[in-house]
LUMPAZA-18076 format. One line per field, with one value per atom (N, C-alpha, C): atom name; x, y, z; residue number from 1. Coordinates in pm, whole numbers, padded with zeros to 5 digits. Layout:
<sites>
site	[CA:...]
east	[X:...]
north	[Y:...]
up	[Z:...]
pos	[NUM:...]
</sites>
This chain:
<sites>
site	[N:CA:C:N:CA:C:N:CA:C:N:CA:C:N:CA:C:N:CA:C:N:CA:C:N:CA:C:N:CA:C:N:CA:C:N:CA:C:N:CA:C:N:CA:C:N:CA:C:N:CA:C:N:CA:C:N:CA:C:N:CA:C:N:CA:C:N:CA:C:N:CA:C:N:CA:C:N:CA:C:N:CA:C:N:CA:C:N:CA:C:N:CA:C:N:CA:C:N:CA:C:N:CA:C:N:CA:C:N:CA:C:N:CA:C:N:CA:C:N:CA:C:N:CA:C:N:CA:C:N:CA:C:N:CA:C:N:CA:C:N:CA:C:N:CA:C:N:CA:C:N:CA:C:N:CA:C:N:CA:C:N:CA:C:N:CA:C:N:CA:C:N:CA:C:N:CA:C:N:CA:C:N:CA:C:N:CA:C:N:CA:C:N:CA:C:N:CA:C:N:CA:C:N:CA:C:N:CA:C:N:CA:C:N:CA:C:N:CA:C:N:CA:C:N:CA:C:N:CA:C:N:CA:C:N:CA:C:N:CA:C:N:CA:C:N:CA:C:N:CA:C:N:CA:C:N:CA:C:N:CA:C:N:CA:C:N:CA:C:N:CA:C:N:CA:C:N:CA:C:N:CA:C:N:CA:C:N:CA:C:N:CA:C:N:CA:C:N:CA:C:N:CA:C:N:CA:C:N:CA:C:N:CA:C:N:CA:C:N:CA:C:N:CA:C:N:CA:C:N:CA:C:N:CA:C:N:CA:C:N:CA:C:N:CA:C:N:CA:C:N:CA:C:N:CA:C:N:CA:C:N:CA:C:N:CA:C:N:CA:C:N:CA:C:N:CA:C:N:CA:C:N:CA:C:N:CA:C:N:CA:C:N:CA:C:N:CA:C:N:CA:C:N:CA:C:N:CA:C:N:CA:C:N:CA:C:N:CA:C:N:CA:C:N:CA:C:N:CA:C:N:CA:C:N:CA:C:N:CA:C:N:CA:C:N:CA:C:N:CA:C:N:CA:C:N:CA:C:N:CA:C:N:CA:C:N:CA:C:N:CA:C:N:CA:C:N:CA:C:N:CA:C:N:CA:C:N:CA:C:N:CA:C:N:CA:C:N:CA:C:N:CA:C:N:CA:C:N:CA:C:N:CA:C:N:CA:C:N:CA:C:N:CA:C:N:CA:C:N:CA:C:N:CA:C:N:CA:C:N:CA:C:N:CA:C:N:CA:C:N:CA:C:N:CA:C:N:CA:C:N:CA:C:N:CA:C:N:CA:C:N:CA:C:N:CA:C:N:CA:C:N:CA:C:N:CA:C:N:CA:C:N:CA:C:N:CA:C:N:CA:C:N:CA:C:N:CA:C:N:CA:C:N:CA:C:N:CA:C:N:CA:C:N:CA:C:N:CA:C:N:CA:C:N:CA:C:N:CA:C:N:CA:C:N:CA:C:N:CA:C:N:CA:C:N:CA:C:N:CA:C:N:CA:C:N:CA:C:N:CA:C:N:CA:C:N:CA:C:N:CA:C:N:CA:C:N:CA:C:N:CA:C:N:CA:C:N:CA:C:N:CA:C:N:CA:C:N:CA:C:N:CA:C:N:CA:C:N:CA:C:N:CA:C:N:CA:C:N:CA:C:N:CA:C:N:CA:C:N:CA:C:N:CA:C:N:CA:C:N:CA:C:N:CA:C:N:CA:C:N:CA:C:N:CA:C:N:CA:C:N:CA:C:N:CA:C:N:CA:C:N:CA:C:N:CA:C:N:CA:C:N:CA:C:N:CA:C:N:CA:C:N:CA:C:N:CA:C:N:CA:C:N:CA:C:N:CA:C:N:CA:C:N:CA:C:N:CA:C:N:CA:C:N:CA:C:N:CA:C:N:CA:C:N:CA:C:N:CA:C:N:CA:C:N:CA:C:N:CA:C:N:CA:C:N:CA:C:N:CA:C:N:CA:C:N:CA:C:N:CA:C:N:CA:C:N:CA:C:N:CA:C:N:CA:C:N:CA:C:N:CA:C:N:CA:C:N:CA:C:N:CA:C:N:CA:C:N:CA:C:N:CA:C:N:CA:C:N:CA:C:N:CA:C:N:CA:C:N:CA:C:N:CA:C:N:CA:C:N:CA:C:N:CA:C:N:CA:C:N:CA:C:N:CA:C:N:CA:C:N:CA:C:N:CA:C:N:CA:C:N:CA:C:N:CA:C:N:CA:C:N:CA:C:N:CA:C:N:CA:C:N:CA:C:N:CA:C:N:CA:C:N:CA:C:N:CA:C:N:CA:C:N:CA:C:N:CA:C:N:CA:C:N:CA:C:N:CA:C:N:CA:C:N:CA:C:N:CA:C:N:CA:C:N:CA:C:N:CA:C:N:CA:C]
east	[-00924:-00945:-00823:-00822:-00703:-00714:-00602:-00609:-00688:-00690:-00786:-00926:-00975:-01110:-01144:-01051:-01076:-01124:-01226:-01270:-01180:-01080:-00996:-01002:-01016:-01018:-00899:-00899:-00787:-00686:-00750:-00672:-00583:-00654:-00571:-00469:-00503:-00409:-00272:-00283:-00166:-00073:-00129:-00042:00064:00041:00113:00225:00247:00348:00497:00510:00654:00637:00536:00525:00477:00389:00350:00270:00310:00247:00199:00119:00075:00095:00174:00216:00105:00038:-00079:-00033:00090:00138:00283:00320:00446:00441:00545:00537:00626:00590:00684:00684:00598:00621:00726:00789:00885:01019:01083:01189:01312:01306:01415:01416:01298:01284:01287:01335:01320:01403:01517:01600:01586:01533:01554:01405:01298:01165:01144:01184:01160:01234:01347:01428:01365:01311:01248:01132:01054:00942:00969:01073:01115:01172:01236:01300:01171:01075:00968:00892:00878:00812:00909:01045:01134:01126:01089:01086:00954:00867:00717:00626:00643:00545:00456:00323:00252:00197:00164:00082:00125:00131:00180:00071:00035:-00049:00035:00036:00121:00034:00081:00008:00008:-00113:-00120:-00124:-00058:-00049:-00089:-00094:-00133:-00189:-00256:-00315:-00212:-00101:00010:00059:00079:00129:00020:-00102:-00210:-00225:-00216:-00228:-00105:00014:00134:00126:00060:00028:-00054:-00160:-00257:-00183:-00092:-00023:00069:00122:00199:00115:-00020:-00102:-00114:-00112:-00119:00008:00127:00244:00280:00228:00245:00097:00032:-00108:-00112:-00211:-00231:-00112:-00016:00080:00077:00068:00052:-00108:-00139:-00275:-00240:-00345:-00312:-00419:-00382:-00467:-00478:-00573:-00579:-00610:-00545:-00573:-00454:-00499:-00425:-00379:-00244:-00193:-00215:-00237:-00275:-00163:-00046:00048:00023:-00032:-00056:-00203:-00282:-00422:-00433:-00342:-00348:-00350:-00303:-00281:-00425:-00522:-00638:-00739:-00688:-00775:-00849:-00846:-00898:-00996:-01122:-01215:-01160:-01083:-01038:-00952:-00876:-00794:-00874:-00996:-01088:-01142:-01181:-01220:-01123:-00992:-00892:-00865:-00875:-00862:-00994:-01112:-01224:-01216:-01177:-01165:-01065:-00946:-00823:-00893:-00946:-01001:-01112:-01177:-01293:-01241:-01118:-01057:-01058:-01095:-01095:-00978:-00850:-00728:-00699:-00762:-00743:-00845:-00785:-00852:-00903:-00851:-00889:-00862:-00930:-00920:-00828:-00725:-00617:-00488:-00374:-00354:-00415:-00512:-00572:-00597:-00610:-00624:-00587:-00529:-00499:-00369:-00283:-00146:-00116:-00127:-00121:00037:00118:00258:00341:00295:00364:00255:00319:00221:00223:00251:00243:00107:-00002:-00132:-00202:-00280:-00357:-00441:-00471:-00550:-00699:-00752:-00894:-00900:-00793:-00786:-00764:-00693:-00671:-00824:-00883:-01015:-01121:-01111:-01202:-01157:-01035:-00988:-01002:-00983:-01001:-01158:-01247:-01385:-01446:-01377:-01415:-01370:-01263:-01213:-01289:-01343:-01423:-01552:-01598:-01733:-01697:-01605:-01555:-01552:-01492:-01484:-01622:-01716:-01842:-01912:-01905:-01968:-01918:-01785:-01727:-01728:-01760:-01754:-01629:-01532:-01404:-01344:-01257:-01197:-01122:-01108:-01025:-00879:-00790:-00652:-00609:-00589:-00603:-00470:-00428:-00293:-00345:-00304:-00323:-00205:-00172:-00070:-00121:-00121:-00176:-00310:-00396:-00523:-00630:-00624:-00722:-00863:-00874:-01009:-01088:-01016:-01087:-01104:-01007:-01027:-01145:-01154:-01274:-01408:-01399:-01527:-01560:-01486:-01526:-01567:-01501:-01545:-01677:-01705:-01841:-01952:-01928:-02029:-02086:-02018:-02069:-02155:-02159:-02245:-02215:-02344:-02349:-02289:-02270:-02219:-02068:-02011:-01853:-01815:-01719:-01659:-01558:-01501:-01385:-01271:-01223:-01109:-00989:-00883:-00735:-00660:-00609:-00517:-00382:-00326:-00200:-00081:00018:00135:00113:00036:00014:00130:00142:00256:00216:00091:00027:00049:-00026:-00028:-00130:-00122:-00233:-00361:-00366:-00494:-00560:-00466:-00514:-00549:-00483:-00511:-00633:-00670:-00790:-00903:-00897:-01012:-01040:-00930:-00933:-01008:-00964:-01013:-01157:-01192:-01333:-01427:-01361:-01453:-01454:-01380:-01382:-01280:-01180:-01084:-00981:-00909:-00790:-00667:-00565:-00429:-00324:-00254:-00135:-00020:00073:00188:00305:00406:00529:00655:00773:00903:00912:00822:00842:00824:00775:00779:00912:01036:01168:01207:01148:01183:01098:00986:00897:00956:01008:01064:00979:00855:00762:00700:00656:00600:00437:00406:00251:00216:00299:00275:00238:00278:00239:00286:00404:00451:00362:00301:00206:00070:00034:-00095:-00085:00037:00060:00076:00171:00210:00099:00005:-00099:-00230:-00212:-00335:-00453:-00394:-00511:-00564:-00475:-00502:-00557:-00674:-00714:-00646:-00636:-00565:-00645:-00789:-00863:-00876:-00805:-00793:-00660:-00571:-00421:-00386:-00298:-00244:-00104:-00025:00110:00160:00254:00302:00439:00520:00654:00659:00560:00577:00682:00739:00868:00861:00956:01110:01123:01022:01032:01013:01027:00993:01082:01208:01306:01299:01283:01282:01429:01476:01598:01603:01645:01641:01763:01849:01957:01922:01792:01754:01786:01853:01900:01801:01670:01571:01464:01498:01416:01429:01340:01350:01404:01481:01561:01469:01348:01257:01204:01174:01140:01250:01373:01470:01500:01473:01468:01366:01262:01161:01200:01312:01343:01426:01394:01461:01583:01687:01787:01756:01659:01606:01555:01465:01411:01505:01602:01704:01809:01828:01909:01862:01708:01658:01666:01656:01671:01802:01889:02030:02107:02062:02128:02068:01925:01854:01797:01790:01714:01799:01782:01860:01779:01838:01749:01699:01787:01757:01638:01647:01555:01518:01399:01328:01262:01237:01169:01072:00976:00873:00922:01047:01118:01125:01123:01152:01010:00897:00782:00775:00841:00830:00908:01015:01076:00972:00900:00797:00687:00658:00555:00616:00741:00804:00826:00856:00860:00717:00624:00484:00453:00479:00459:00535:00657:00736:00665:00614:00548:00416:00344:00214:00226:00351:00374:00305:00298:00231:00332:00303:00390:00376:00488:00487:00383:00376:00285:00141:00093:-00045:-00053:00045:00027:00026:00103:00115:-00025:-00075:-00199:-00312:-00327:-00437:-00422:-00301:-00295:-00321:-00273:-00300:-00443:-00522:-00663:-00730:-00701:-00757:-00738:-00618:-00609:-00692:-00692:-00762:-00920:-00961:-01096:-01136:-01055:-01078:-01077:-00959:-00956:-00996:-01052:-01103:-00992:-00890:-00777:-00801:-00755:-00780:-00675:-00724:-00628:-00537]
north	[00147:00037:-00015:-00018:-00080:-00219:-00278:-00422:-00456:-00369:-00377:-00402:-00334:-00351:-00482:-00560:-00686:-00792:-00865:-00954:-01092:-01103:-01213:-01312:-01429:-01515:-01512:-01533:-01532:-01640:-01766:-01867:-01839:-01746:-01724:-01618:-01538:-01434:-01485:-01603:-01667:-01719:-01741:-01797:-01691:-01555:-01453:-01398:-01458:-01412:-01401:-01488:-01481:-01431:-01339:-01285:-01386:-01474:-01562:-01511:-01520:-01458:-01550:-01497:-01606:-01529:-01601:-01574:-01605:-01510:-01535:-01566:-01543:-01566:-01594:-01733:-01771:-01864:-01860:-01932:-02062:-02147:-02254:-02373:-02360:-02456:-02412:-02299:-02251:-02347:-02365:-02458:-02417:-02288:-02265:-02329:-02375:-02450:-02616:-02655:-02787:-02871:-02828:-02922:-02919:-02817:-02784:-02737:-02780:-02732:-02764:-02857:-02912:-02801:-02767:-02678:-02529:-02494:-02364:-02342:-02467:-02463:-02454:-02537:-02549:-02404:-02345:-02198:-02111:-02116:-02036:-02056:-02171:-02218:-02157:-02177:-02129:-01968:-01909:-01761:-01716:-01802:-01767:-01759:-01819:-01833:-01932:-01926:-02039:-02114:-02040:-02098:-02017:-02099:-02036:-02077:-01982:-02006:-02013:-02132:-02133:-02110:-02016:-01956:-02048:-02065:-02130:-02044:-02046:-01947:-02014:-02132:-02229:-02340:-02413:-02536:-02640:-02641:-02725:-02702:-02571:-02522:-02518:-02498:-02511:-02654:-02745:-02890:-02928:-02864:-02903:-02836:-02701:-02636:-02719:-02781:-02872:-02985:-03043:-03157:-03117:-02998:-02968:-02948:-02912:-02900:-03047:-03149:-03291:-03335:-03271:-03306:-03240:-03112:-03032:-02989:-03085:-03041:-02945:-02849:-02758:-02633:-02654:-02547:-02482:-02573:-02528:-02534:-02421:-02408:-02368:-02381:-02346:-02262:-02186:-02130:-02207:-02173:-02238:-02128:-02095:-01989:-01996:-01897:-01882:-01731:-01712:-01578:-01519:-01386:-01312:-01352:-01366:-01396:-01535:-01624:-01757:-01769:-01660:-01667:-01746:-01706:-01780:-01935:-01986:-02130:-02196:-02120:-02183:-02200:-02254:-02273:-02401:-02489:-02621:-02632:-02676:-02695:-02801:-02905:-02993:-02916:-02825:-02758:-02668:-02618:-02543:-02647:-02767:-02874:-02901:-02915:-02957:-02848:-02723:-02604:-02598:-02619:-02617:-02726:-02850:-02955:-02921:-02875:-02839:-02723:-02623:-02509:-02558:-02653:-02718:-02791:-02819:-02899:-02806:-02884:-02794:-02728:-02800:-02729:-02601:-02602:-02485:-02371:-02263:-02159:-02045:-02034:-01903:-01944:-01864:-01874:-01758:-01803:-01708:-01787:-01717:-01576:-01560:-01456:-01430:-01279:-01230:-01083:-01032:-00915:-00848:-00783:-00795:-00724:-00674:-00547:-00474:-00425:-00464:-00409:-00498:-00621:-00721:-00779:-00839:-00865:-01011:-01096:-01242:-01295:-01226:-01278:-01143:-01155:-01037:-00998:-00848:-00802:-00864:-00881:-00947:-01087:-01153:-01292:-01298:-01202:-01187:-01171:-01076:-01048:-01148:-01227:-01343:-01453:-01475:-01572:-01527:-01415:-01364:-01365:-01317:-01322:-01457:-01567:-01703:-01741:-01698:-01743:-01664:-01542:-01483:-01565:-01599:-01681:-01798:-01869:-01988:-01964:-01847:-01794:-01779:-01724:-01681:-01823:-01921:-02055:-02129:-02122:-02201:-02126:-02001:-01897:-01897:-01891:-01876:-01745:-01666:-01558:-01555:-01430:-01413:-01362:-01415:-01367:-01310:-01165:-01101:-01025:-01035:-00972:-00863:-00729:-00625:-00542:-00509:-00411:-00321:-00206:-00104:-00141:-00205:-00245:-00225:-00125:-00103:-00095:-00002:00027:-00090:-00158:-00286:-00393:-00410:-00503:-00465:-00351:-00312:-00343:-00285:-00298:-00447:-00550:-00685:-00726:-00695:-00743:-00671:-00556:-00483:-00567:-00617:-00705:-00821:-00863:-00969:-00922:-00789:-00747:-00802:-00843:-00893:-01052:-01108:-01254:-01257:-01136:-01129:-01173:-01270:-01295:-01194:-01205:-01114:-01131:-00987:-00977:-00933:-01003:-00960:-00927:-00796:-00752:-00785:-00890:-00958:-00876:-00863:-00803:-00655:-00560:-00439:-00345:-00287:-00193:-00071:-00032:00074:00214:00306:00451:00448:00563:00592:00594:00666:00681:00534:00447:00313:00244:00260:00192:00222:00368:00427:00353:00347:00265:00133:00073:-00071:-00082:00009:00007:00055:00151:00189:00080:-00015:-00135:-00241:-00210:-00322:-00428:-00401:-00514:-00515:-00621:-00631:-00605:-00561:-00543:-00618:-00694:-00777:-00693:-00686:-00615:-00701:-00663:-00751:-00668:-00722:-00651:-00563:-00539:-00415:-00287:-00285:-00185:-00098:-00195:-00132:-00070:-00118:-00071:00057:00077:00187:00324:00410:00541:00647:00614:00738:00799:00916:00990:00956:00880:00849:00709:00617:00482:00401:00290:00209:00269:00339:00391:00497:00578:00688:00606:00512:00445:00407:00351:00312:00431:00510:00616:00714:00728:00838:00749:00637:00561:00539:00542:00527:00383:00300:00160:00102:00067:00026:-00113:-00145:-00247:-00384:-00354:-00487:-00507:-00445:-00477:-00484:-00531:-00538:-00691:-00740:-00882:-00876:-00965:-00969:-01102:-01084:-01212:-01169:-01281:-01257:-01269:-01333:-01352:-01415:-01507:-01584:-01658:-01665:-01629:-01474:-01402:-01269:-01169:-01025:-00932:-00938:-00965:-00968:-00829:-00824:-00713:-00644:-00556:-00504:-00406:-00451:-00377:-00271:-00278:-00185:-00069:-00056:00028:00183:00250:00383:00488:00463:00569:00509:00400:00350:00433:00496:00601:00524:00607:00555:00493:00562:00512:00379:00348:00221:00113:00146:00048:00011:00119:00101:-00003:-00024:-00128:-00263:-00283:-00419:-00483:-00607:-00673:-00749:-00792:-00852:-01006:-01063:-01187:-01198:-01103:-01110:-01067:-00983:-00939:-01065:-01141:-01269:-01362:-01380:-01483:-01441:-01296:-01251:-01253:-01215:-01203:-01333:-01443:-01565:-01653:-01633:-01721:-01671:-01539:-01476:-01380:-01391:-01298:-01245:-01159:-01101:-01201:-01312:-01425:-01526:-01532:-01623:-01580:-01515:-01475:-01606:-01597:-01711:-01659:-01748:-01706:-01675:-01720:-01683:-01525:-01456:-01309:-01240:-01308:-01238:-01158:-01201:-01120:-00989:-00981:-00862:-00763:-00818:-00743:-00687:-00766:-00715:-00621:-00622:-00500:-00384:-00399:-00268:-00213:-00299:-00242:-00163:-00224:-00166:-00037:-00027:00105:00213:00176:00287:00321:00214:00256:00299:00313:00371:00282:00146:00070:-00049:-00131:-00235:-00359:-00418:-00545:-00648:-00657:-00755:-00724:-00598:-00561:-00586:-00560:-00580:-00727:-00813:-00946:-01024:-00974:-01020:-00989:-00864:-00817:-00898:-00894:-00960:-01107:-01172:-01315:-01355:-01267:-01277:-01251:-01156:-01133:-01252:-01296:-01411:-01553:-01573:-01685:-01665:-01547:-01518:-01524:-01461:-01446:-01563:-01656:-01769:-01902:-01880:-02003:-02090:-02056:-02130:-02176:-02319:-02368:-02303:-02278:-02208:-02311]
up	[01274:01376:01440:01574:01643:01665:01704:01735:01841:01946:02076:02030:01923:01883:01828:01773:01705:01811:01814:01898:01899:01981:01973:02111:02092:02229:02295:02416:02515:02482:02433:02377:02255:02159:02050:02080:02175:02210:02262:02335:02384:02287:02168:02039:02007:02036:01973:02048:02180:02265:02206:02101:02038:01902:01881:01748:01625:01648:01551:01451:01318:01201:01093:01004:00896:00748:00685:00546:00455:00383:00296:00163:00139:-00018:-00018:-00051:-00070:-00191:-00279:-00398:-00387:-00293:-00247:-00357:-00462:-00576:-00663:-00643:-00741:-00716:-00847:-00841:-00750:-00712:-00615:-00485:-00450:-00323:-00341:-00469:-00511:-00417:-00354:-00288:-00133:-00077:00060:00130:00061:00113:00254:00304:00448:00535:00513:00581:00569:00463:00443:00522:00533:00621:00761:00804:00940:00986:00899:00931:00964:00869:00893:01015:01062:01198:01309:01301:01392:01417:01308:01301:01357:01370:01426:01322:01196:01096:01116:01167:01208:01087:00988:00869:00751:00639:00506:00399:00328:00222:00086:00004:-00101:-00238:-00304:-00414:-00539:-00590:-00726:-00845:-00938:-01045:-01184:-01183:-01300:-01265:-01347:-01313:-01253:-01322:-01247:-01111:-01103:-00976:-00857:-00904:-00805:-00758:-00838:-00797:-00715:-00752:-00668:-00511:-00511:-00395:-00307:-00375:-00299:-00226:-00315:-00263:-00148:-00144:-00014:00103:00085:00207:00263:00183:00258:00312:00265:00318:00449:00457:00572:00631:00685:00737:00837:00840:00953:00937:00861:00829:00708:00592:00463:00408:00346:00294:00150:00051:-00083:-00151:-00261:-00346:-00483:-00561:-00706:-00790:-00892:-00988:-01102:-01197:-01308:-01311:-01311:-01318:-01460:-01443:-01600:-01696:-01659:-01757:-01819:-01752:-01810:-01869:-01869:-01915:-02038:-02145:-02277:-02262:-02162:-02159:-02131:-02084:-02050:-02175:-02266:-02393:-02405:-02305:-02317:-02184:-02223:-02109:-02004:-02042:-01936:-01834:-01877:-01792:-01675:-01722:-01637:-01543:-01577:-01495:-01380:-01426:-01334:-01226:-01278:-01188:-01083:-01133:-01041:-00940:-00975:-00890:-00783:-00822:-00721:-00618:-00684:-00604:-00492:-00536:-00439:-00323:-00321:-00209:-00078:00028:00160:00195:00162:00199:00110:-00005:-00093:-00038:00011:00091:00001:-00119:-00207:-00351:-00438:-00575:-00633:-00697:-00741:-00726:-00767:-00813:-00943:-00956:-01084:-01088:-01195:-01218:-01362:-01348:-01478:-01456:-01559:-01571:-01694:-01711:-01837:-01870:-01773:-01791:-01888:-01896:-02007:-02072:-02195:-02296:-02300:-02197:-02204:-02239:-02207:-02252:-02290:-02394:-02457:-02337:-02310:-02217:-02228:-02355:-02365:-02301:-02333:-02281:-02135:-02087:-01935:-01876:-01924:-01877:-01870:-01993:-01992:-01896:-01885:-01784:-01632:-01611:-01477:-01446:-01536:-01506:-01461:-01550:-01513:-01376:-01326:-01211:-01092:-01121:-01017:-01006:-01119:-01115:-01033:-01051:-00974:-00821:-00785:-00639:-00581:-00671:-00627:-00593:-00690:-00674:-00556:-00543:-00431:-00296:-00289:-00178:-00112:-00193:-00140:-00172:-00099:-00121:-00260:-00312:-00433:-00394:-00449:-00434:-00578:-00564:-00695:-00722:-00845:-00898:-00987:-00965:-01053:-01074:-01217:-01242:-01350:-01321:-01443:-01496:-01417:-01477:-01390:-01282:-01180:-01224:-01316:-01372:-01413:-01501:-01568:-01466:-01363:-01266:-01182:-01144:-01052:-01128:-01242:-01342:-01345:-01357:-01364:-01229:-01124:-00990:-00955:-01003:-00977:-01048:-01151:-01229:-01139:-01038:-00950:-00842:-00806:-00715:-00571:-00514:-00387:-00385:-00490:-00504:-00472:-00493:-00479:-00332:-00322:-00198:-00158:-00045:00001:-00102:-00121:-00231:-00147:-00188:-00147:-00262:-00246:-00350:-00310:-00373:-00341:-00370:-00277:-00301:-00355:-00289:-00329:-00348:-00452:-00481:-00538:-00536:-00598:-00530:-00560:-00512:-00405:-00332:-00215:-00285:-00402:-00469:-00505:-00557:-00585:-00477:-00361:-00242:-00175:-00192:-00140:-00223:-00337:-00421:-00378:-00354:-00299:-00167:-00077:00059:00059:-00029:-00042:-00080:-00155:-00199:-00091:00001:00122:00091:00005:-00029:00078:00095:00182:00089:00163:00102:00156:00070:00113:00109:00208:00215:00217:00142:00134:00170:00137:00161:00049:-00025:-00126:-00049:00066:00154:00171:00161:00167:00035:-00075:-00192:-00235:-00185:-00238:-00172:-00270:-00229:-00280:-00315:-00364:-00244:-00263:-00161:-00146:-00244:-00242:-00261:-00199:-00206:-00077:-00058:00060:00201:00188:00321:00365:00275:00311:00359:00293:00321:00468:00512:00645:00741:00711:00810:00838:00736:00760:00809:00838:00892:00781:00654:00554:00544:00555:00539:00682:00703:00838:00872:00988:01035:01014:01011:00976:00834:00754:00592:00563:00654:00641:00648:00553:00555:00523:00568:00526:00461:00378:00295:00246:00213:00178:00031:-00053:-00198:-00235:-00147:-00184:-00302:-00374:-00342:-00395:-00419:-00466:-00343:-00370:-00261:-00154:-00156:-00055:00016:00150:00224:00258:00183:00187:00294:00413:00538:00543:00434:00427:00334:00280:00190:00240:00163:00202:00243:00186:00221:00328:00381:00503:00630:00679:00788:00908:00983:01093:01212:01227:01335:01286:01154:01100:01126:01084:01114:01253:01339:01494:01537:01447:01487:01471:01395:01359:01465:01503:01604:01553:01652:01602:01551:01618:01577:01438:01398:01269:01165:01188:01114:01077:01177:01168:01059:01061:00981:00843:00818:00673:00632:00715:00678:00652:00720:00718:00599:00581:00494:00357:00359:00241:00151:00032:-00063:-00170:-00252:-00363:-00439:-00453:-00552:-00485:-00362:-00305:-00156:-00161:-00023:00029:00158:00225:00323:00372:00455:00594:00636:00757:00767:00652:00656:00699:00717:00750:00877:00982:01095:01085:00998:00957:00890:00793:00718:00827:00922:01020:01090:01145:01219:01131:00986:00925:00899:00881:00869:01009:01110:01244:01264:01217:01231:01142:01028:00955:01013:01082:01132:01279:01337:01464:01566:01544:01644:01672:01781:01815:01723:01692:01604:01650:01788:01843:01795:01807:01764:01619:01539:01387:01363:01427:01416:01442:01563:01630:01528:01466:01388:01256:01177:01048:01070:01168:01183:01207:01279:01301:01169:01101:00969:00866:00866:00781:00821:00972:01005:00966:00995:00984:00809:00746:00605:00536:00556:00475:00548:00675:00755:00788:00813:00864:01014:01036:01162:01248:01386:01482:01527]
pos	[1:1:1:2:2:2:3:3:3:4:4:4:5:5:5:6:6:6:7:7:7:8:8:8:9:9:9:10:10:10:11:11:11:12:12:12:13:13:13:14:14:14:15:15:15:16:16:16:17:17:17:18:18:18:19:19:19:20:20:20:21:21:21:22:22:22:23:23:23:24:24:24:25:25:25:26:26:26:27:27:27:28:28:28:29:29:29:30:30:30:31:31:31:32:32:32:33:33:33:34:34:34:35:35:35:36:36:36:37:37:37:38:38:38:39:39:39:40:40:40:41:41:41:42:42:42:43:43:43:44:44:44:45:45:45:46:46:46:47:47:47:48:48:48:49:49:49:50:50:50:51:51:51:52:52:52:53:53:53:54:54:54:55:55:55:56:56:56:57:57:57:58:58:58:59:59:59:60:60:60:61:61:61:62:62:62:63:63:63:64:64:64:65:65:65:66:66:66:67:67:67:68:68:68:69:69:69:70:70:70:71:71:71:72:72:72:73:73:73:74:74:74:75:75:75:76:76:76:77:77:77:78:78:78:79:79:79:80:80:80:81:81:81:82:82:82:83:83:83:84:84:84:85:85:85:86:86:86:87:87:87:88:88:88:89:89:89:90:90:90:91:91:91:92:92:92:93:93:93:94:94:94:95:95:95:96:96:96:97:97:97:98:98:98:99:99:99:100:100:100:101:101:101:102:102:102:103:103:103:104:104:104:105:105:105:106:106:106:107:107:107:108:108:108:109:109:109:110:110:110:111:111:111:112:112:112:113:113:113:114:114:114:115:115:115:116:116:116:117:117:117:118:118:118:119:119:119:120:120:120:121:121:121:122:122:122:123:123:123:124:124:124:125:125:125:126:126:126:127:127:127:128:128:128:129:129:129:130:130:130:131:131:131:132:132:132:133:133:133:134:134:134:135:135:135:136:136:136:137:137:137:138:138:138:139:139:139:140:140:140:141:141:141:142:142:142:143:143:143:144:144:144:145:145:145:146:146:146:147:147:147:148:148:148:149:149:149:150:150:150:151:151:151:152:152:152:153:153:153:154:154:154:155:155:155:156:156:156:157:157:157:158:158:158:159:159:159:160:160:160:161:161:161:162:162:162:163:163:163:164:164:164:165:165:165:166:166:166:167:167:167:168:168:168:169:169:169:170:170:170:171:171:171:172:172:172:173:173:173:174:174:174:175:175:175:176:176:176:177:177:177:178:178:178:179:179:179:180:180:180:181:181:181:182:182:182:183:183:183:184:184:184:185:185:185:186:186:186:187:187:187:188:188:188:189:189:189:190:190:190:191:191:191:192:192:192:193:193:193:194:194:194:195:195:195:196:196:196:197:197:197:198:198:198:199:199:199:200:200:200:201:201:201:202:202:202:203:203:203:204:204:204:205:205:205:206:206:206:207:207:207:208:208:208:209:209:209:210:210:210:211:211:211:212:212:212:213:213:213:214:214:214:215:215:215:216:216:216:217:217:217:218:218:218:219:219:219:220:220:220:221:221:221:222:222:222:223:223:223:224:224:224:225:225:225:226:226:226:227:227:227:228:228:228:229:229:229:230:230:230:231:231:231:232:232:232:233:233:233:234:234:234:235:235:235:236:236:236:237:237:237:238:238:238:239:239:239:240:240:240:241:241:241:242:242:242:243:243:243:244:244:244:245:245:245:246:246:246:247:247:247:248:248:248:249:249:249:250:250:250:251:251:251:252:252:252:253:253:253:254:254:254:255:255:255:256:256:256:257:257:257:258:258:258:259:259:259:260:260:260:261:261:261:262:262:262:263:263:263:264:264:264:265:265:265:266:266:266:267:267:267:268:268:268:269:269:269:270:270:270:271:271:271:272:272:272:273:273:273:274:274:274:275:275:275:276:276:276:277:277:277:278:278:278:279:279:279:280:280:280:281:281:281:282:282:282:283:283:283:284:284:284:285:285:285:286:286:286:287:287:287:288:288:288:289:289:289:290:290:290:291:291:291:292:292:292:293:293:293:294:294:294:295:295:295:296:296:296:297:297:297:298:298:298:299:299:299:300:300:300:301:301:301:302:302:302:303:303:303:304:304:304]
</sites>
């Protein structure tokens, strides 16, 4: 699907003249932003990032993300969820009530980050599955999209999601880093894939880069995110193809080089991610920005 096929109002098109984009995943409750969050958000706006979704990964961080939506209205939106690493913390019913209350707020636009991660044993897989299933149920009840984390657990993850049948809301696979085969399974299910600066790090022959360069990932299922402070887009990566590097503008590179590091990525890096994605797709950054922003506005019900 091309960006021209997406029905977008003329008024909305005017917003993208300067490559305005939407970051669907930034961990701005992270302590690394404790001293200069105002500046971080202003830099994002200066770079053209119109809206930022702040990810909740625990009851505490979900409540903090919601608080930020009220400090930065119409710019910050939040998600509410419990990351699989923290699944073992959800042992009290009171915590579930707090999470449900936070997720029900209108400024909270998705349930998650939730899912399964079998690469580390911070929480037992059986506990992860139980906690994930309960959050899927919450998303179904609230009719809000799911913001999903998955690492080496695709089969179990899809099995759980399939149990909900037609009740299942839209699903976003956050910060996708898997193979073409894994990506295809998600695409066939109709899920959205969130792409980050990991695109610079992926050196495999069968990963994200191939999903994009071979047109396997449809533009109407593509979203972009920084996953700040993680997933720094290393534009100097040795195996980044020349034609992709050529798609980067001086303006976007300046934001990354001046304000972002491997230790702390920022939402202002998102235009560079869009340009990298565009380079692999063989499309213009404007078309990718327009399509991904429209997808985010539609999927999460963000105000224009």
